[in-house]
N, C-alpha and C positions, 0 to 999 in steps of 0.2 A: 578279348578280341579287338576292342576299339583301340586299346593301348598298343597292341601288336601292330595294328594297321598304321597308327601314327608313327611308330618306330620305323617301320619299313619305308613309309613316305619320307621321313626325315633322312634316313640312311641313303636312299636312292638320290634324293636331292643333293645332299652334301657330297656323295661320291661322284655325281655328275660334275659338280663344280670343281672338285679336286682333280678330276679327269686324269687318272693314273696312266691311261693308255696314251694320252698326249704327252705325258711327262717322261715316258720310257725312252724315246730317242734322245731327249735332252739330257736325261740322267746319264745315259751311256756315253754321250759325247763329252760331258763334263768330267767323267771319270775314266776317260780313255787312257789306256796305258797303265792303269792301277792294277794291283793284285786283287784277287777275289776277296781275300780277307779284309783288305783296306776298304773295298767297296761296301762290304757288309757292315764294317764299322761305321762308315759314313751314313748308311741307311739307319742304323740303330740310333746314332746321335740325332739325326734329322727327325726320327719318329718321336723321340723324347721331347724335342723342341716343339714339334707340331702339336703334341698332346697338351703341353703346357699352354700354348697359344689358344687351343680350343677351350681349355679350362677357364682361362682369363676372360675370353670374350663371351663365353656362355654365361658366366656368373656376374661379370662386371660390365658387360656391353651396354646395358641400359643406363648405368651410372655414367659411363663415358659419354653417352648421348646427352644426358642432362648437363654434364660439365661443359659441353660445347654448345648447349642450347639448340640441339638439332631435334626436329620433330620426327616421329616415325613415318608419316607420309613423305616428308622430304627425303628421309633415308631410303624409303622404298623406291622413289623415283630416281634418286642419284645412284643407288645400288643397282637398279634395273638397267640404267644407261651404261653403268660400268660393266655389268655382266654381259650386256649385248655387245659391247666393244670387245670383251674377252672372247665371246663366241665367234664374232666376225674375224678376229685375229686367228683363232684356231681353224676356222673354215678356210682362211686364206693361207694356212700353213706357216704363219709367222711364228718365230721362236718366242717363248715366254720369258726367256732370260738371256743375258749376255755371258760370254765366256769369262770366268774369273779364276782366281787362284784356287787350285784344287783343295788346299787346306781349309778353305772357307765354304766349301760346297755344302757341307752338312746343314748349316744354319741358313746361310744365304748363298744361293737362291733355292736350295732344295726344300727345306722346311717352309720357308717364306721368301718370296711370294709364290713359288711354283705350286706348292700344295695348299698351305694355309695362307692364301693371299687375300686381297681386298674382297673378292667375290665370296669366299668362304666366311670371312669375318662379318661381312654385311649380312649374309644369310643367317648366321648364328644370332646376331643381334635382332634381326627382324622376327625370327621364329620365337625367341624368348619374349619379345615385346608383345607379340600377338596373344600369348598366354604365359604370364610370368609365374604361374603356380609351380610349386616345388616338383610335383610329379612330371609336369611337362618339361621343366628345365632338366630334370634327370634324364628323361627320354631323349632330349636333344643332345645332351652331353654324351650319353652312351652311343647314340647313333653316330655322332661325330668321331668318337674314339674308334668305333668299329669300322667306319669309313676310312679312317687313317690307317688302321691295321690292314685293311684290304689293299689300300694304296701302297703301303710300304712292303707288304708281302709280294706284290707284283714287282716292285722295284728290286727287292732282294733277289728274286729269281728272274730278273729282266733278261739276262743273256739267254737263258733256256727258253723263255717265252718268245723272244724275238727269233731265235733259231727255229722253233717249231712252227710259228705262224708266218704266213707270207706277208711281205711288206704291205701289200694291197689290203689284207685283212685288218692289220693294225691301223692303217690309215682310215679304213671304213669305220672301225669302231670309234676312233677319235672324232671323226666327222659326226657320227651319230650322237656322241656325247655333246658335241658343240650345238647340235640341234636342240637337245634337251635344255641346255643352258639358255639358248636364245628364247625358248618357250617360257622358261621360268622368268626371264628378264621382262618379257611382255606382260606376264601376269603381275609382276611387282610394280611396273610402271602404271598399269591400269588401276591397281588397288590404291596406289598413292594418289593418282589423279581423282579417283572416286572419293577418297577421304577429303581431299581439298574442296571438291565441289560440294560435298555434303556439309562441310564446315561453313561454306558461303551461303547455305540455305537454298541452293538451286534445285537439289533433289533430296528426297527423304528415303 
């Protein structure tokens, strides 16, 4: 039950940061005018790319930190500030990507940075840094892959979802996800500051 609870917590956190409901309008605009088969082909390519990125940063994220001499508290604060910026952008209705060549949509910007962007990467690294055990790493990996499956399933059937749901409902869901991301950002910043203060011997 403990492992199931951790998995669910990781899944919700990663899904909130990927924010598929916010990505839906952007995906539809980027693939506007394409045939349904081509759209689904793009979603499949993007999904494979996203899963590969999740694998890399789940297993190698800590080594990347060491290579650049970045501390976990520093990453928490920097990642928290970054997540807060993303959340504020989403709340303000700002687009996460710019319009580009449709042939490049699958990898950039769909797989990254729209789905597996700086926020997702930072979260994967922080979660594995907190508990680098094999079991916890596998839980994080599975949660990330399931979150990606959920995200790309929504994108695959984006036209039907948008047709069924009112624009106001989609907007409300996206705003709610933004609030979750902002809350996660505050927790990350506070944990990072606490770690620094403890290292200075000011609190125990």
